[in-house]
VOGU-3710 file (C-alpha; in Angstrom, 3 decimals, decimal comma):
1> mqddhdddtr> -0,050/0,019/0,262  2,736/2,325/0,744  4,526/1,503/-2,571  1,534/2,362/-4,322  1,073/5,748/-2,488  4,614/6,573/-3,082  4,244/5,796/-6,860  1,053/8,097/-7,148  3,181/10,949/-5,347  5,746/10,449/-7,821
11> agddakleal> 3,324/10,356/-10,606  1,710/13,535/-9,587  5,176/15,435/-8,883  6,219/14,313/-12,374  3,190/15,776/-13,796  3,783/19,143/-11,985  7,299/19,010/-13,144  6,206/18,276/-16,957  3,910/21,368/-16,564  6,309/23,603/-15,091
21> lrtagprpqp> 8,958/22,814/-17,853  6,392/23,185/-20,545  5,449/26,614/-19,073  9,187/27,808/-18,844  9,942/26,735/-22,515  13,155/25,691/-23,879  16,429/26,325/-21,732  19,115/28,909/-23,313  21,938/27,028/-24,743  25,409/27,670/-23,450
31> padvtaavra> 27,977/29,073/-25,873  29,492/26,557/-28,417  33,161/26,664/-26,882  31,780/25,892/-23,751  29,839/23,131/-24,957  32,665/21,606/-26,711  34,746/21,787/-23,562  32,035/20,195/-21,536  31,503/17,442/-24,185  35,095/16,606/-24,337
41> avadewraav> 35,377/16,427/-20,580  32,260/14,060/-20,267  33,471/11,971/-22,804  36,816/11,606/-21,186  35,118/10,816/-17,899  33,069/8,110/-19,551  35,840/6,554/-21,270  37,764/6,303/-17,986  34,852/4,912/-16,149  34,055/2,341/-18,842
51> asrrprrpla> 37,870/1,224/-18,714  37,817/0,748/-15,126  34,773/-1,954/-15,306  34,274/-5,108/-17,206  33,319/-4,971/-20,647  29,683/-4,306/-21,341  27,254/-3,695/-23,896  28,230/-0,553/-25,647  25,661/2,334/-25,955  24,146/3,087/-28,954
61> pwlaaaavaa> 26,039/6,029/-30,582  23,109/8,246/-30,738  22,299/7,564/-27,141  25,678/8,403/-26,079  25,703/11,693/-27,924  22,360/12,640/-26,418  23,527/11,983/-22,875  26,782/13,983/-23,537  24,609/16,812/-24,902  22,577/16,755/-21,991
71> aavgvgllap> 25,457/16,689/-19,529  27,040/19,800/-21,410  23,752/21,733/-20,898  23,371/20,923/-17,449  26,795/21,927/-16,555  26,855/24,834/-18,659  23,655/26,242/-16,688  25,292/25,913/-13,341  28,543/27,249/-14,514  29,798/30,477/-12,553
81> gmlqpspgia> 28,768/33,417/-14,889  25,991/31,321/-16,645  23,373/31,332/-14,083  20,050/32,825/-15,539  18,549/35,545/-13,265  14,899/35,435/-12,515  12,592/38,085/-14,528  12,934/41,664/-13,455  11,165/42,764/-10,478  12,491/46,530/-10,454
91> tvarltgave> 13,882/48,977/-13,044  16,283/51,803/-12,838  13,993/55,036/-12,613  17,059/57,487/-11,977  20,787/56,886/-11,170  23,622/58,987/-10,094  27,254/58,151/-9,552  28,616/54,488/-8,935  26,089/51,812/-8,327  26,583/47,978/-8,911
101> yrhagsdawq> 24,313/44,745/-8,503  24,827/41,125/-8,601  22,584/38,149/-9,429  21,659/35,419/-6,726  24,340/32,545/-6,647  26,962/34,971/-8,105  30,124/36,681/-6,536  30,555/38,974/-9,405  29,481/42,592/-8,863  28,651/44,636/-12,302
111> aldaaasvas> 27,832/48,370/-12,856  23,921/48,965/-12,709  22,920/51,294/-15,507  19,698/52,726/-16,503  18,806/50,031/-18,891  19,294/47,514/-16,260  16,560/45,180/-14,431  16,846/44,029/-11,119  15,580/40,440/-10,388  14,251/38,406/-7,348
121> gdevrtlptg> 17,470/37,453/-5,326  19,638/40,598/-6,749  21,644/42,696/-4,599  22,184/46,417/-5,153  24,796/48,352/-3,665  25,691/52,119/-3,918  29,343/53,164/-3,661  30,128/56,480/-1,916  29,302/58,637/-4,834  26,237/56,756/-5,848
131> rvslrvpdgl> 22,630/56,767/-5,377  19,622/55,147/-7,346  15,864/55,130/-7,418  14,143/51,909/-8,634  10,692/51,227/-9,241  8,713/48,163/-8,934  5,905/47,171/-11,438  3,099/48,552/-8,965  4,778/51,960/-9,091  6,338/51,863/-5,733
141> elrldagttv> 10,166/53,646/-5,352  12,957/52,397/-3,373  15,627/54,971/-3,140  19,026/54,032/-1,927  21,555/56,775/-0,622  24,977/56,334/-0,946  26,809/53,328/0,804  23,709/51,256/0,868  23,166/47,520/0,139  19,728/45,958/-0,466
151> afddddaarl> 18,826/42,539/-1,261  15,486/42,036/-3,231  13,474/39,009/-1,972  10,576/39,910/-4,256  8,787/42,924/-5,709  6,906/43,497/-2,285  10,008/42,760/-0,073  13,709/43,938/0,241  16,420/43,400/2,696  18,299/46,526/3,847
161> qrgrvyvdag> 21,884/45,132/4,955  23,393/48,627/5,542  22,681/52,201/4,859  19,663/54,074/4,128  16,597/53,961/2,019  13,379/56,049/1,106  10,257/54,604/0,045  7,535/56,183/-1,817  4,344/53,936/-2,204  2,711/56,664/-4,409
171> sgagaftvat> -1,310/56,208/-4,471  -1,542/53,066/-6,074  1,266/50,786/-4,705  0,563/47,852/-2,476  2,091/46,518/0,814  5,979/46,625/0,913  8,244/45,385/3,552  11,968/46,609/4,403  13,328/43,723/6,355  16,517/44,343/8,617
181> algdvhhlgt> 18,349/42,643/11,132  16,771/44,524/13,971  13,136/44,466/12,840  10,823/44,451/9,568  9,129/47,789/8,546  5,795/47,524/7,104  3,584/50,183/5,604  0,419/51,017/3,577  0,395/54,046/1,412  3,110/56,106/3,013
191> rysvalagdt> 6,677/57,712/2,459  9,490/56,964/4,650  12,794/56,415/5,460  14,784/53,510/6,942  18,367/53,538/8,075  20,491/50,698/9,374  23,838/51,509/11,089  25,444/48,964/13,351  23,193/48,483/16,243  20,809/51,145/15,348
201> ldvavregsv> 17,659/51,057/13,130  16,184/54,559/12,592  12,876/54,877/10,762  11,444/58,373/9,907  7,783/59,022/8,422  7,161/61,731/6,112  3,578/60,663/5,363  1,037/57,935/6,280  1,959/55,167/8,785  4,367/52,416/9,485
211> avdhdrkpvv> 4,565/49,449/11,797  7,853/48,278/13,106  8,292/44,586/14,269  9,909/44,952/17,739  9,977/42,260/20,537  7,350/40,448/18,799  5,093/43,616/18,802  4,580/46,187/16,383  5,542/49,696/16,997  3,389/52,145/14,875
221> arageritlq> 4,837/55,468/13,656  2,876/58,012/11,970  3,585/61,169/10,105  6,220/63,534/11,250  7,112/60,766/13,879  10,678/58,965/14,147  11,589/55,567/15,686  14,869/54,623/16,839  15,607/51,035/17,866  18,568/49,944/19,519
231> rdgrllrsqv> 19,754/46,131/19,300  19,572/46,010/22,956  15,624/46,683/22,906  15,626/50,266/23,664  13,275/52,273/21,796  13,323/56,073/21,273  10,358/58,015/19,703  10,786/61,646/18,495  9,457/64,083/16,004  10,603/65,013/12,556
241> lrygeqwqwa> 10,033/67,529/10,110  8,491/66,453/6,688  10,769/68,916/4,760  14,280/70,017/5,096  17,795/68,567/4,861  17,014/65,042/6,128  15,386/64,300/3,117  17,505/66,189/0,630  19,315/62,989/-0,503  16,012/61,409/-1,379
251> qavaptlaid> 15,130/64,531/-3,528  18,555/64,370/-5,284  17,690/61,024/-6,788  13,892/61,410/-7,333  12,729/60,554/-10,932  12,506/63,917/-12,954  9,105/64,708/-13,936  8,524/64,897/-17,791  6,608/68,278/-17,741  6,236/68,491/-21,630
261> grtldellaw> 2,335/68,673/-22,180  1,735/68,907/-18,441  0,138/71,731/-16,373  1,949/74,045/-14,128  -0,296/72,832/-11,433  0,947/69,050/-11,874  4,582/70,573/-11,783  4,005/72,620/-8,671  2,100/69,468/-6,864  5,070/67,167/-7,875
271> aaretgrqlv> 7,494/69,749/-6,323  5,398/69,980/-3,173  5,251/66,269/-2,608  9,058/65,719/-3,315  9,981/68,162/-0,893  7,351/67,368/1,736  5,308/70,764/1,515  1,895/71,850/0,889  1,068/73,545/-2,139  -0,751/77,025/-1,277
281> ytspeaarea> -2,393/79,204/-3,836  -3,103/82,681/-2,174  -5,876/83,517/-4,632  -8,401/81,763/-7,306  -6,885/83,683/-10,041  -3,247/82,040/-9,105  -4,820/78,565/-8,914  -6,496/79,142/-12,412  -3,640/80,483/-14,016  -1,383/77,458/-12,816
291> eqtvlkgsve> -4,117/74,815/-14,020  -4,361/76,398/-17,498  -0,761/77,021/-18,086  0,665/73,935/-20,275  4,328/73,418/-20,271  6,693/72,610/-22,658  10,432/71,487/-22,615  12,185/69,495/-19,770  13,415/70,006/-16,134  15,841/67,145/-16,432
301> glspeeavaa> 18,770/67,256/-14,042  17,119/69,895/-11,772  15,781/69,472/-8,208  12,318/70,288/-7,408  13,353/73,956/-6,266  15,327/74,618/-9,086  12,501/73,145/-11,748  9,941/75,491/-10,116  12,082/78,503/-10,367  13,387/77,994/-14,005
311> vltttpsleh> 9,377/77,248/-15,115  8,106/80,077/-13,387  10,606/82,739/-15,005  8,595/82,026/-18,230  5,325/82,556/-16,298  5,952/86,349/-14,932  2,335/86,682/-13,676  3,033/84,076/-11,131  5,267/84,510/-8,028  6,467/81,917/-5,551
321> rwagaqiria> 8,243/81,437/-2,257  9,113/78,345/-0,140  7,723/79,378/3,113  8,396/76,698/6,037  6,118/73,727/5,333  4,342/75,472/2,365  4,978/76,521/-1,481  2,829/79,502/-1,711  1,884/80,679/-5,128  0,616/84,415/-5,748
331> haatgedpr> -0,946/86,047/-8,971  0,801/89,272/-9,780  -2,230/90,954/-10,858  -4,067/90,673/-7,479  -1,292/92,229/-5,763  -0,980/89,211/-3,356  2,295/88,710/-1,862  3,420/84,831/-1,728  4,776/85,469/1,752
//
C-alpha cells in the first residue's frame, strides 16, 4: 500500500514538473566553446569509467551523444557566470554616481545602468558617490542613499543590509516590507526612510504610517514621527519635520517629472510632494493660471526647487516662495504677496 502511495506521489510530482517545464519553454543554450569543452570532459570521464569496469554492451551512438549533450547543457547552466537571473522585478528610475548589482548565486558585482533590470534575489549596492531610485511594477519607488546595500526578495520585499533607503508608495502601490537585522518595517500607502547603522535602526515617517516589528510587537509610527531602535531593545520616539535637510538626499535622486504637455499645477504639486510641503495658492486667480498653463521642454537634472524656479521665470504673472512647510503661489495682478 505504501509503494502504491509513493508511486502516486511521484506521478503527481512528475506531472507538475512536466507542466512547469512546458511553461518555462526551452532552456537557453550555452556558447559553442563551452559546449565543446564540456563534451570533451564528459567523454573523457565516460571513457575512464568504462575502462575501469568489465566489458559491457556499448551504448548506441545516438544515445551516447544525447547523454553528453544533456550533460553539457546541465553543466553549462550551473557554471559560474551562466546562472540565469529571475525575471526583473524592479527597473532603474534614476541613477547618479556609481551603483553596482549582482545576481543571486554570483560573486561578481557589475555596474548598474539605466537599462538594467533587477531580479528577485539580486543585491544592489551604492558606492560612496552613488544613489539610485528603483521602481517596482505597481509604481512603488525604493531610493538608495550612498553606501547602501539592499537584497531584493521579491517585488514587495527587500532586505536592507546597511545604509539608508527611502520608500515612496505613491497612491496605487501595494504593501511593501523593508526587512533588517533589527526588525521589519511594514507600511500601507506612505513615504518614509529606513536607516541601518551598526546596532541602530532609524525609521522616519514623512507621510502615512508604518509598523516596525519590535520584540514580537509592532510599534506604529505616523507622519512626522521617528522611531529609533537599538539591538538591546531600547526604543526612542521623537518628532521629525516632513521637509528639510533630512530628505535632501532622497530628493536628489527623485525621478525627474516629464513636464512636456503637463500643466504648471502638476509640476507644482510634484515639487510640493517631493519636498514634503503643502502647495498653497494665495488666490483663485493664481490657481486658475497654474491649472491652465501648459508646459513645454524639460527640467531634467534639476531639483524640485530648481525646476519650479526655472519654469516660473517663463510665467511672470505668478510668483512663488518656499515658506517653511508650504510652497506659496501668488498672482501678480491681484497684488497678493506669496509671503
